[in-house]
N, C-alpha and C positions, 0 to 999 in steps of 0.2 A: 504493500500500500504506500509506504513512504517512498519507495523507489519510483512509483508512477508519479507521485506528487512532485518529487525532485525533478523528474524528467520533464513534466509540464512546465515547471518554473524555469528550467534551463532553456526550453524551447522558446518561452516567452521572452526571456532575457536576450536571446540571440537575434530576435527580430528588432529592427530599428524603430525609432519613434519618428513620426511625421508631424511637423508643424507647418501650418498653411497660413500665409499672410495675404489678406484681402487687398483690394485696390480702392480707388476713389469712389465715394458715394455709397459704399456698402460696408458691412461689418462681417463678423465671423459666420453669420448665417449663410453667406455666399457659398460656403463650402459644403452645405448640407448634402448635395448629391454625391460628393466624394465620401463624406462621413458615413453614408448609408450604403456604400458600394462594397465590392469584394476586397477593397483595400483594407478593410477591417481585419482580414486574414493575413495580410502582408506585413502590417505594422503591429507592434505591441500596444501602441496607443497613437491616437491622432488628435492634435490640438488645433483649434481654430480661434485664436484670441481676437478680441476687438482692439485695434491699435488706436493710439492717441493721434488724431489728425488735426490738432489745434493749429499747427503750422508745419512746415516741412522739416524743421529741426526736431520737433517732438515725434513726428512720424518716423524719422530715422532712428532716434534714440529708443522709442518704444519697441520698434521691431527688433533691435539689437537686444534689448532687455528680455523680451519674450523668448528669444532663442537661448539666451544665457540661462534663464529660469528653467527652460525645458531641459537643457543640458544638466543643470544641477539635479534635476529630478532623476535622471537616468544614471548620472555619475559615470563610473567605469563599466557599468553593466550592459551597455548597449551603444548603438550609434544613432546619430541624429541626421535626418533628411529634412531639408527646408524646401518648401514649394511656395512660390509667389505668383500672383496674377496681376498684370498691368503695373500700377504703381507698387503693388506688393512685391512684384518681381524685381523692381529696382531696389526696393528696401532689402529684399532677401540677398541680392548680389552685394550690396554695400556691406551688410552685416557679415556675410560669408567672407568677403575680402578682408575685413578687419579681424574677425575672430579666428579665421584659419581652419585648416582641415582637422585640427585637434578637436574642434567643437562641431563644425559642420562637415559631416562625412560626404554627403552628396547634395547637389543643388539642382532644383528644377524651376525654370522660369517660363511663364506663359504670357505671350502677347505684351511684352514690355518694350518701350521705345529706347532710342539712343541717338545721340548726335544732334544735328540741327533739326528743328521742328518744321522748318519751311514756312513758318507763320510770319507775316509782316506785323509791324506794330499796330496797324489799323485792324488786322484780323484778330490780334490778341485782345484789343480793346472790345471788339464786337463779341468775342467769345466770353470775355469776362462779364459783359452785360447780360449775355444769355444765361450764364451760370447763376448770376445774381437774380435773374428774373425768370428762372426756368418754369415757374408756375404759369407763365403766359403761353408756353408751348404745349400743344396737345400731344397726347401719347403717340398718336399715329405718325407724328413727325420724329419724335425722339427715340421711340422704341426700336425702329429699324436700324438705327445706328449701332445698336448693341446686339440685336437678335435677328435671325432669319426665320423662315417658316420651319426650320428644323427643331426649334424650341416651341413646344405647345403654347398657345396663347394664354392658357390658364397659368402656366409657369411664368411666362413673361409678366403677367399682371401681378402675380405673387411677389416677384422680385421688385417690381416697380413700387408696390405698396410698402415694402420694407426699406426702400432706398433712403439714404441719409443726406440731408442738405449740409454740406461741409462748411466749416468755419471759413470766412472770407480771407483770413490770414494764410490759409493753405494755398489759395489760388495763384499767387505769384510763383510758387514752386512748381506748379503743373502747367501754367500757361506762360511760356517764355519762348524766346527765339532759339534757345539751346537747352537741352535737357540737363538738369542740375548735376547729374551723376557722370556725365560724359567725360569730364576732365579729371575725374577721380578713378574711374575704372578704365584703365588704359592698357592693361596687360592681362594675359591669361590667368585665370583664377587657379589656385593651388589644389582644388578638389574637382572630382569628376562632375561635369555639369551637362544638363539636358535642356534644350530650348525648344518650346512648342509654340507654333504660330500658324496663322492662316493667311494665305495670299489675298483673301477677300475681306479681311478685317477693315471695316470702314472708319475705325478710330485711329488705329496705329498702322501706318504704312509698312508694308512687308519689308521694304529695303532697310527700314530702321531696325526691325527685329533681326534681320539677317546680319546687319553690321554689329549689333550687340553680341550676337552669338559668336561671330568671328573673333571679335576683340577678346572676349573672355575664354575663348577656346572651348565653347560648348558644342555638343553634338546637336544638329538641327533635325527636328521632326515636324513634318507638315501633315497633319491628319486628314485634311480634305478641305473642301470649300465651305467655310462658315464665317460667322462674324464674332465679334469680340467676346461676348458672354456665352455664345453657343458652345464654346470649348468646355464649359462646365455644365450648362443646363440642357443642351440638346442631347437626348439619350444616345443617338447614334454616334455623335462625336465623343461624348464623355466615355462611352464604352471603349472606343479605340484608344483614347488617351489613357484611360485607366490601365488597359492592357500594356501600353508602352511604359507607363510609370512602373508597373510591376516588374517588367523585364529589366528596366534600368536599375531598379533597386536591388533585385535579386542577382543580377550579373556580378560576378566577382571582378 
């Protein structure tokens, strides 16, 4: 009896822990489809914390702290995999770069930008106005920027209802002519990394995600034609991505 219990504990401890970092306008609930997926059998535990998006500095520091706290929980008994989507992918990469492979064993980034945004000053002003007055825009205009028909309308509505209006102090960090992390992350990261992105993402140009993956030395995976949040919420896309994450994590 004791032998079986010891074996079960040993198996649990050899599985890594996954911490998932959300992006702009959402919180930990964003990862619910992954939390309820077969990834539960791949990881000993999965964490989806709410980050502090008061401004870009608190976003960076809270992401790092969440990862450090997760590592303290597992200690020397297991490894830590970090997964981030959009802004959460940027924060994941910054934290992984600073904390190193001793803490972050593997890194997965989804749909995160890099380099010059291509936005003019007038375009930035207009987008700032839209974000400050997004209640003026009907769902049928904004939703298609994030979802395609691959994500059921009921799911799109559910995500929209839980969306968070961010602090205005965060906006200068996400609406700029050059992404804030570009001049920090300039070399290959010291841990094995996987980058997941779609060529049909309406929010983040594919060439930016490609460049990000190239700079940090990440393996690139393009699951198919979908939009920004379809990667998590469209069942057909999420299934393919979850399979790829499992392979990435379990490969030695």
